[in-house]
MARBA-3410 file (N, C-alpha, C, O; in Angstrom, 1 decimal):
72
13.0,-98.2,-211.0,14.0,-97.9,-209.9,13.7,-99.0,-208.8,12.7,-99.0,-208.2 ~ 14.7,-99.8,-208.5,14.7,-100.9,-207.4,15.2,-100.4,-206.1,16.0,-99.5,-206.0 ~ 14.6,-101.1,-205.2,15.1,-100.9,-203.7,15.7,-102.1,-203.1,15.1,-103.2,-203.3 ~ 16.8,-102.0,-202.5,17.4,-103.1,-201.8,16.8,-103.1,-200.4,17.1,-102.1,-199.6 ~ 16.0,-104.2,-199.9,15.4,-104.1,-198.7,16.3,-104.0,-197.5,16.0,-103.5,-196.4
17.6,-104.7,-197.6,18.5,-104.7,-196.5,18.9,-103.1,-196.3,18.9,-102.7,-195.2 ~ 19.2,-102.4,-197.3,19.7,-101.0,-197.3,18.5,-100.1,-196.8,18.7,-99.3,-195.9 ~ 17.4,-100.4,-197.2,16.1,-99.6,-196.6,16.0,-99.8,-195.3,15.8,-98.9,-194.6 ~ 16.2,-101.0,-194.8,15.9,-101.3,-193.2,17.0,-100.8,-192.6,16.8,-100.5,-191.4 ~ 18.4,-100.6,-193.1,19.3,-100.0,-192.3,19.3,-98.5,-192.2,19.7,-97.8,-191.3
18.7,-97.9,-193.5,18.5,-96.4,-193.3,17.3,-96.1,-192.4,17.4,-95.1,-191.8 ~ 16.3,-96.9,-192.3,15.2,-96.8,-191.4,15.6,-96.8,-190.1,15.2,-96.0,-189.3 ~ 16.5,-97.8,-189.6,17.1,-98.0,-188.2,17.9,-96.8,-187.9,17.7,-96.2,-186.8 ~ 18.9,-96.3,-188.7,19.6,-95.2,-188.6,18.8,-93.9,-188.3,19.2,-93.2,-187.4 ~ 17.7,-93.7,-189.1,16.9,-92.5,-189.1,16.2,-92.6,-187.7,16.0,-91.6,-187.0
15.7,-93.7,-187.4,14.9,-93.7,-186.0,15.9,-93.5,-184.9,15.6,-92.7,-184.0 ~ 17.0,-94.0,-184.9,18.0,-93.7,-183.9,18.3,-92.3,-183.6,18.4,-91.8,-182.5 ~ 18.6,-91.6,-184.9,18.9,-90.3,-184.9,17.6,-89.5,-184.2,17.8,-88.7,-183.3 ~ 16.4,-89.7,-184.6,15.2,-89.0,-184.2,15.2,-89.3,-182.6,15.2,-88.4,-181.8 ~ 15.3,-90.6,-182.2,15.2,-90.9,-180.7,16.2,-89.9,-179.9,15.9,-89.2,-179.0
17.5,-90.0,-180.5,18.7,-89.2,-179.7,18.3,-87.6,-179.8,18.5,-86.9,-178.8 ~ 17.7,-87.2,-180.8,17.4,-85.7,-180.9,16.4,-85.3,-179.8,16.4,-84.3,-179.2 ~ 15.4,-86.3,-179.7,14.3,-86.0,-178.6,15.0,-86.1,-177.3,14.8,-85.3,-176.4 ~ 15.7,-87.2,-177.2,16.3,-87.3,-175.7,17.2,-86.2,-175.4,17.1,-85.8,-174.2 ~ 18.0,-85.6,-176.3,18.9,-84.6,-176.1,18.3,-83.3,-175.7,18.8,-82.5,-174.8
17.1,-83.0,-176.6,16.3,-81.7,-176.4,15.7,-81.8,-175.0,15.7,-80.8,-174.2 ~ 15.2,-83.0,-174.6,14.5,-83.0,-173.3,15.5,-82.9,-172.1,15.2,-82.5,-171.0 ~ 16.8,-83.5,-172.4,17.9,-83.3,-171.3,18.2,-81.7,-171.3,18.1,-81.2,-170.2 ~ 18.4,-81.0,-172.3,18.7,-79.6,-172.4,17.7,-78.8,-171.7,18.2,-78.0,-170.9 ~ 16.4,-79.0,-171.9,15.4,-78.1,-171.3,15.1,-78.7,-169.9,14.7,-77.9,-169.1
15.2,-79.9,-169.5,14.8,-80.3,-168.2,16.0,-80.1,-167.1,15.8,-79.8,-165.9 ~ 17.2,-80.4,-167.6,18.5,-80.2,-166.7,19.3,-79.1,-167.2,20.4,-79.3,-167.6 ~ 18.8,-77.7,-167.3,19.5,-76.7,-167.6,20.6,-76.3,-166.4,20.2,-76.0,-165.3 ~ 22.0,-76.2,-167.0,22.8,-75.8,-165.9,22.6,-74.4,-165.2,22.1,-73.4,-165.8 ~ 23.0,-74.4,-164.0,22.8,-73.1,-163.3,23.4,-71.9,-164.0,22.9,-70.8,-163.9
24.6,-72.1,-164.7,25.2,-71.2,-165.4,24.5,-70.6,-166.5,24.9,-69.6,-167.0 ~ 23.5,-71.0,-166.9,22.5,-70.6,-168.0,21.4,-70.0,-167.5,20.7,-69.4,-168.3 ~ 21.1,-69.9,-166.1,20.0,-69.4,-165.5,20.1,-68.0,-165.0,19.3,-67.1,-165.0 ~ 21.5,-67.9,-164.5,21.7,-66.5,-163.8,23.2,-66.0,-164.4,24.0,-66.7,-165.0 ~ 23.3,-64.6,-164.1,24.5,-64.0,-164.5,25.6,-64.2,-163.7,25.4,-64.8,-162.6
26.9,-63.8,-163.9,27.8,-63.9,-163.0,27.7,-63.3,-161.6,28.4,-63.7,-160.7 ~ 26.8,-62.4,-161.5,26.5,-61.6,-160.3,25.3,-62.3,-159.5,25.0,-61.8,-158.4 ~ 24.8,-63.3,-160.2,23.8,-64.1,-159.6,22.3,-63.5,-159.9,21.3,-63.8,-159.3 ~ 22.1,-62.7,-160.9,21.1,-62.0,-161.3,20.3,-63.0,-162.3,20.9,-63.4,-163.3 ~ 19.2,-63.4,-162.0,18.4,-64.2,-163.0,18.3,-63.4,-164.5,18.0,-62.2,-164.5
18.5,-64.1,-165.6,18.5,-63.4,-166.9,17.3,-62.9,-167.3,17.3,-61.9,-168.0 ~ 16.1,-63.3,-166.8,14.8,-62.9,-167.1,14.3,-61.7,-166.1,13.1,-61.5,-166.0 ~ 15.0,-61.1,-165.4,14.5,-60.3,-164.5,14.1,-59.0,-165.0,14.9,-58.4,-165.8 ~ 12.9,-58.4,-164.7,12.5,-57.1,-165.2,13.3,-56.0,-164.9,13.9,-56.0,-163.8 ~ 13.3,-54.9,-165.6,14.1,-53.7,-165.3,13.5,-52.9,-164.0,12.4,-53.2,-163.6
14.2,-52.0,-163.5,13.7,-51.3,-162.3,13.6,-49.9,-162.7,14.3,-49.4,-163.6 ~ 12.8,-49.2,-162.1,12.6,-47.7,-162.4,13.3,-46.8,-161.2,12.9,-46.9,-160.0 ~ 14.2,-46.0,-161.7,14.7,-45.1,-160.7,13.6,-44.2,-160.1,13.0,-43.5,-160.9 ~ 13.4,-44.0,-158.6,12.2,-43.4,-158.2,12.3,-41.8,-158.3,11.3,-41.1,-158.3 ~ 13.6,-41.3,-158.5,13.6,-39.8,-158.7,13.6,-39.3,-160.2,12.9,-38.4,-160.6
14.4,-40.1,-160.8,14.5,-39.6,-162.3,13.7,-40.2,-163.3,13.6,-39.7,-164.4 ~ 13.2,-41.5,-162.9,12.3,-42.2,-163.7,13.0,-43.0,-164.7,12.3,-43.7,-165.4 ~ 14.4,-43.0,-164.8,15.3,-43.6,-165.6,15.1,-45.3,-165.4,15.0,-45.8,-164.3 ~ 15.1,-46.0,-166.5,15.0,-47.5,-166.4,16.4,-48.0,-166.3,17.2,-47.9,-167.1 ~ 16.6,-48.7,-165.1,17.8,-49.4,-164.9,17.9,-50.9,-164.9,16.9,-51.5,-164.3
18.7,-51.6,-165.4,18.6,-53.0,-165.2,19.1,-53.4,-164.0,19.9,-52.7,-163.3 ~ 18.6,-54.6,-163.6,19.0,-55.0,-162.2,20.4,-55.4,-162.1,20.9,-55.3,-161.0 ~ 21.1,-55.9,-163.2,22.5,-56.2,-163.2,23.5,-54.9,-163.1,24.6,-55.0,-162.7 ~ 22.9,-53.7,-163.5,23.5,-52.5,-163.3,23.6,-52.1,-161.7,24.6,-51.7,-161.2 ~ 22.2,-52.3,-161.1,22.2,-52.1,-159.7,23.1,-53.0,-158.9,23.7,-52.6,-157.9
23.1,-54.2,-159.4,24.0,-55.1,-158.5,25.4,-54.7,-158.6,26.1,-54.6,-157.6 ~ 25.8,-54.5,-159.8,27.2,-54.0,-159.9,27.6,-52.6,-159.1,28.6,-52.3,-158.5 ~ 26.6,-51.8,-159.2,26.7,-50.6,-158.4,27.0,-50.9,-157.0,28.0,-50.5,-156.5 ~ 26.1,-51.7,-156.3,26.1,-51.8,-155.0,27.2,-52.8,-154.5,27.5,-52.8,-153.3 ~ 27.8,-53.6,-155.4,28.8,-54.5,-155.2,30.2,-53.8,-155.4,31.2,-54.4,-155.0
30.2,-52.6,-156.0,31.3,-51.8,-156.2,32.2,-52.2,-157.4,33.4,-51.9,-157.5 ~ 31.7,-52.9,-158.5,32.3,-53.4,-159.6,32.4,-52.4,-160.6,33.0,-52.6,-161.7
END
C-alpha cells in the first residue's frame, strides 16, 4: 500500500482543524451558557431542589409553587 504525502498532509490538517473547532465550540457552550438554558420561563433555576409541604409532607416542585402564587 502506498501513501501520497500531499493527501496525508491535507487529511492531517483537516483533522487537526476539526479537533480544534470541536474543543473551542465545547468551551464556548459551557463557558457562555445562555440565560434561557439556566432558568425556566418563570425564572426558577432548573436545578432547584423540591420543597416539602409543612402540613401534608407532600413534595412539591418550586416551579409548581411559583405557578400557584403567580396565578398561572
